[in-house]
N, CA, C and O of each residue as an XYZ file, in Angstrom:
340
protein
N     109.972     89.839     32.093
C     109.665     89.642     33.119
C     108.415     90.955     32.945
O     108.770     92.120     32.771
N     107.119     90.601     33.014
C     106.287     92.105     32.849
C     106.299     92.941     34.177
O     106.736     92.449     35.218
N     105.965     93.806     34.133
C     105.630     94.812     34.924
C     104.770     94.367     36.180
O     105.188     94.728     37.280
N     103.602     93.613     36.119
C     102.916     92.819     37.267
C     103.760     91.917     37.776
O     103.805     91.941     39.006
N     104.565     90.991     37.157
C     105.316     89.893     37.576
C     106.255     90.419     38.971
O     106.377     89.889     40.076
N     106.872     91.738     38.384
C     107.981     92.388     39.227
C     107.503     93.003     40.171
O     108.214     93.315     41.126
N     106.285     93.292     40.116
C     105.810     93.999     41.538
C     105.218     92.938     42.150
O     105.069     93.203     43.343
N     104.822     91.878     41.875
C     104.333     90.762     42.542
C     105.426     90.255     43.582
O     105.329     90.128     44.802
N     106.609     89.979     42.641
C     107.829     89.605     43.275
C     108.152     90.609     44.349
O     108.098     90.197     45.508
N     108.418     91.633     44.177
C     108.479     92.791     45.209
C     107.795     92.782     46.367
O     108.334     92.927     47.464
N     106.784     92.640     46.217
C     105.731     92.336     47.329
C     105.874     91.144     48.234
O     105.813     91.050     49.460
N     106.116     90.116     47.127
C     106.234     88.897     48.128
C     107.933     88.939     48.612
O     108.314     88.168     49.494
N     108.652     89.664     48.116
C     109.877     89.485     48.999
C     109.570     90.564     50.342
O     110.121     90.427     51.435
N     108.702     91.520     50.057
C     108.714     92.099     51.220
C     107.933     91.439     52.185
O     108.253     91.587     53.364
N     106.952     90.727     51.894
C     105.857     89.856     53.013
C     106.785     88.950     53.341
O     106.559     88.487     54.460
N     108.042     88.365     52.660
C     109.028     87.139     53.174
C     109.714     87.555     54.590
O     109.809     86.975     55.672
N     110.327     89.331     53.904
C     110.830     90.046     55.335
C     110.176     90.276     56.393
O     110.592     90.005     57.520
N     108.991     90.846     56.114
C     108.329     91.146     57.410
C     108.187     89.949     58.229
O     108.618     89.984     59.381
N     107.514     88.660     57.674
C     107.609     87.542     58.182
C     108.335     87.141     58.952
O     107.972     86.649     60.020
N     110.087     87.318     58.411
C     110.880     86.681     58.915
C     111.234     87.666     60.408
O     111.808     87.316     61.439
N     110.825     88.581     60.145
C     111.158     89.960     61.050
C     110.259     89.452     62.431
O     110.690     89.408     63.584
N     108.789     89.060     61.928
C     107.825     88.821     63.180
C     108.373     87.560     63.641
O     108.473     87.495     64.866
N     108.757     86.535     62.988
C     109.374     85.449     63.349
C     110.234     85.691     64.550
O     109.823     85.318     65.649
N     111.329     86.251     64.439
C     112.418     86.635     65.056
C     111.952     87.249     66.344
O     112.462     86.888     67.405
N     111.022     88.142     66.304
C     110.352     88.809     67.324
C     109.519     87.997     68.455
O     109.465     88.214     69.665
N     108.979     87.138     67.789
C     108.144     86.129     68.383
C     108.887     85.407     69.138
O     108.665     85.136     70.318
N     110.163     84.931     68.223
C     110.908     83.695     69.112
C     111.700     84.474     70.274
O     111.886     83.939     71.367
N     112.144     85.738     69.980
C     112.603     86.605     71.278
C     111.837     86.680     72.280
O     112.290     86.541     73.416
N     110.452     86.928     72.031
C     109.511     86.732     73.187
C     109.331     85.853     73.810
O     109.359     85.861     75.041
N     109.132     85.005     73.190
C     109.076     83.367     73.980
C     110.048     83.022     74.748
O     109.790     82.435     75.799
N     111.436     83.329     74.368
C     112.688     83.205     75.075
C     112.722     83.990     76.661
O     113.092     83.542     77.745
N     112.137     85.425     76.262
C     112.098     86.205     77.407
C     110.589     85.644     78.434
O     110.518     85.470     79.650
N     110.045     85.557     77.881
C     109.097     84.742     78.723
C     109.573     83.186     79.434
O     109.451     82.874     80.619
N     109.994     82.566     78.611
C     110.399     81.516     79.434
C     111.628     81.782     80.611
O     111.766     81.130     81.646
N     112.322     82.723     80.231
C     113.489     83.240     80.990
C     112.485     83.568     82.350
O     112.687     82.919     83.377
N     111.435     84.563     82.314
C     110.643     84.896     83.310
C     109.872     84.002     83.924
O     109.256     84.347     84.933
N     109.770     82.688     83.418
C     108.883     81.788     84.049
C     110.210     80.808     85.126
O     110.067     80.554     86.322
N     111.128     80.513     84.471
C     112.036     80.194     85.462
C     112.492     80.739     86.540
O     112.684     80.089     87.567
N     112.776     82.322     86.403
C     112.595     82.963     87.465
C     111.713     82.895     88.733
O     112.099     82.985     89.898
N     110.342     82.704     88.239
C     109.309     82.656     89.065
C     109.152     81.634     89.520
O     108.341     81.516     90.438
N     109.949     80.412     88.989
C     109.848     79.122     89.404
C     110.712     78.966     90.687
O     110.458     78.333     91.712
N     111.891     79.773     90.333
C     112.892     79.655     91.326
C     112.084     80.452     92.684
O     112.068     79.874     93.770
N     111.615     81.424     92.566
C     111.174     81.962     93.718
C     109.840     81.039     94.308
O     109.718     80.849     95.518
N     108.971     80.554     93.424
C     108.319     79.428     94.193
C     109.072     78.327     95.225
O     108.858     78.021     96.398
N     109.848     77.976     94.436
C     110.818     77.040     95.237
C     111.548     77.303     96.560
O     111.906     76.477     97.400
N     111.700     78.745     96.559
C     112.459     79.277     97.830
C     111.169     79.776     98.643
O     111.329     79.648     99.857
N     110.182     80.205     98.345
C     109.120     80.375     99.463
C     108.759     78.826     99.966
O     108.482     78.526    101.127
N     108.816     78.029     98.982
C     108.096     76.835     99.523
C     108.623     76.327    100.657
O     108.000     75.911    101.634
N     110.323     76.395    100.422
C     111.116     76.131    101.279
C     111.253     76.743    102.410
O     111.603     76.215    103.466
N     110.926     78.129    102.198
C     111.017     78.953    103.588
C     109.697     78.618    104.258
O     109.784     78.532    105.483
N     108.630     78.432    103.799
C     107.368     78.040    104.338
C     107.401     76.484    105.083
O     106.820     76.252    106.143
N     107.989     75.736    104.514
C     108.429     74.728    105.365
C     109.059     74.742    106.511
O     108.681     74.084    107.480
N     109.886     75.353    106.506
C     110.977     75.586    107.531
C     109.984     76.497    108.438
O     109.811     76.121    109.597
N     109.504     77.345    108.115
C     108.760     78.285    109.132
C     107.362     77.377    109.804
O     106.991     77.708    110.930
N     106.713     76.384    109.168
C     106.048     75.592    109.765
C     106.816     74.804    110.984
O     106.384     74.828    112.136
N     108.101     74.045    110.561
C     108.487     73.268    111.496
C     109.027     74.005    112.661
O     109.206     73.389    113.711
N     109.292     75.218    112.577
C     109.708     76.240    113.965
C     108.272     76.289    114.458
O     108.004     75.935    115.606
N     107.332     76.726    113.602
C     105.793     76.766    114.560
C     105.584     75.920    115.322
O     105.187     76.112    116.471
N     105.854     74.661    114.732
C     105.542     73.338    115.508
C     106.277     72.849    116.608
O     105.916     71.989    117.411
N     107.231     73.409    116.579
C     108.693     73.284    117.371
C     108.189     74.316    118.798
O     108.082     73.918    119.958
N     107.924     75.790    118.258
C     107.587     76.645    119.758
C     106.287     76.166    120.297
O     106.001     76.213    121.493
N     105.524     75.710    119.375
C     104.051     74.958    119.961
C     104.258     74.201    121.114
O     103.796     74.460    122.226
N     105.230     72.908    120.703
C     105.737     72.297    121.672
C     106.542     72.703    122.827
O     106.444     72.100    123.896
N     107.345     73.711    122.661
C     107.891     74.575    123.730
C     107.009     75.207    124.760
O     107.215     75.146    125.972
N     105.891     75.890    124.112
C     105.008     76.721    124.484
C     104.371     75.843    125.356
O     104.261     76.141    126.545
N     103.900     74.703    124.872
C     102.887     73.458    125.645
C     103.726     73.072    126.985
O     103.210     72.902    128.090
N     104.953     72.977    126.722
C     105.889     72.146    127.714
C     106.013     73.584    128.999
O     105.867     73.380    130.204
N     106.293     74.924    128.419
C     106.480     75.911    129.578
C     105.116     76.036    130.026
O     105.152     76.348    131.217
N     104.229     75.961    129.719
C     102.704     75.989    130.455
C     102.598     74.942    131.414
O     102.338     75.063    132.611
N     102.872     73.688    130.639
C     102.783     72.389    131.486
C     104.019     72.727    132.944
O     103.613     72.323    134.033
N     105.012     73.219    132.937
C     105.984     73.304    134.017
C     105.752     74.445    134.607
O     106.450     74.776    135.566
N     104.743     75.244    134.149
C     104.302     76.462    134.773
C     103.037     76.425    135.842
O     102.637     77.240    136.673
N     102.556     75.005    135.409
C     101.339     74.795    136.219
C      99.996     75.160    135.484
O      98.898     74.871    135.960
N     100.176     75.848    134.231
C      98.980     76.745    133.390
C      98.385     75.004    132.575
O      98.968     74.069    132.026
N      96.986     75.323    132.911
C      96.492     74.087    131.953
C      96.500     74.199    130.559
O      96.098     75.310    130.212
N      96.904     73.230    129.327
C      97.456     73.738    128.064
C      96.193     74.052    127.307
O      96.243     74.603    126.207
N      94.871     73.649    127.981
C      93.750     74.263    127.253
C      93.281     75.548    127.408
O      92.335     76.048    126.798
N      94.316     76.322    128.661
C      94.008     77.684    129.028
C      94.564     78.783    128.256
O      94.086     79.915    128.180
N      95.817     78.266    127.583
C      96.805     79.033    127.193
C      96.330     79.391    125.760
O      95.829     78.454    125.139
N      96.405     80.630    125.109
C      96.155     80.765    123.758
C      96.851     80.209    122.796
O      98.029     79.925    123.012
N      96.394     80.006    121.836
C      97.068     79.556    120.659
C      97.071     80.402    119.514
O      96.246     81.277    119.252
N      98.169     80.034    118.792
C      98.627     81.050    117.762
C      97.649     80.234    116.596
O      97.157     79.114    116.739
N      97.526     81.098    115.456
C      97.272     80.371    114.365
C      97.466     79.011    114.045
O      98.488     78.465    114.462
N      96.625     78.355    113.350
C      96.903     77.028    113.066
C      96.882     77.248    111.349
O      96.123     77.952    110.682
N      98.005     76.374    110.913
C      98.373     76.375    109.610
C      97.907     75.038    108.749
O      98.193     74.943    107.555
């Protein structure tokens, strides 16, 4: 093997090793990002569930406030309303 061939072979081996290192690092980054996405999806799901539960509670409280106002003789249009979602 000539000196040039040996030099090219060593360069090719270095490039292959660098490529494998980069591939491994990329795979680890993808895995970390996928795990992060899963965590965020869990947060979104929990917040959506909490939001639904709060909306149900708001509706119930609105009904109770309306009934209380009617029972107290306050016209329902006269009582202040909370935020509408």
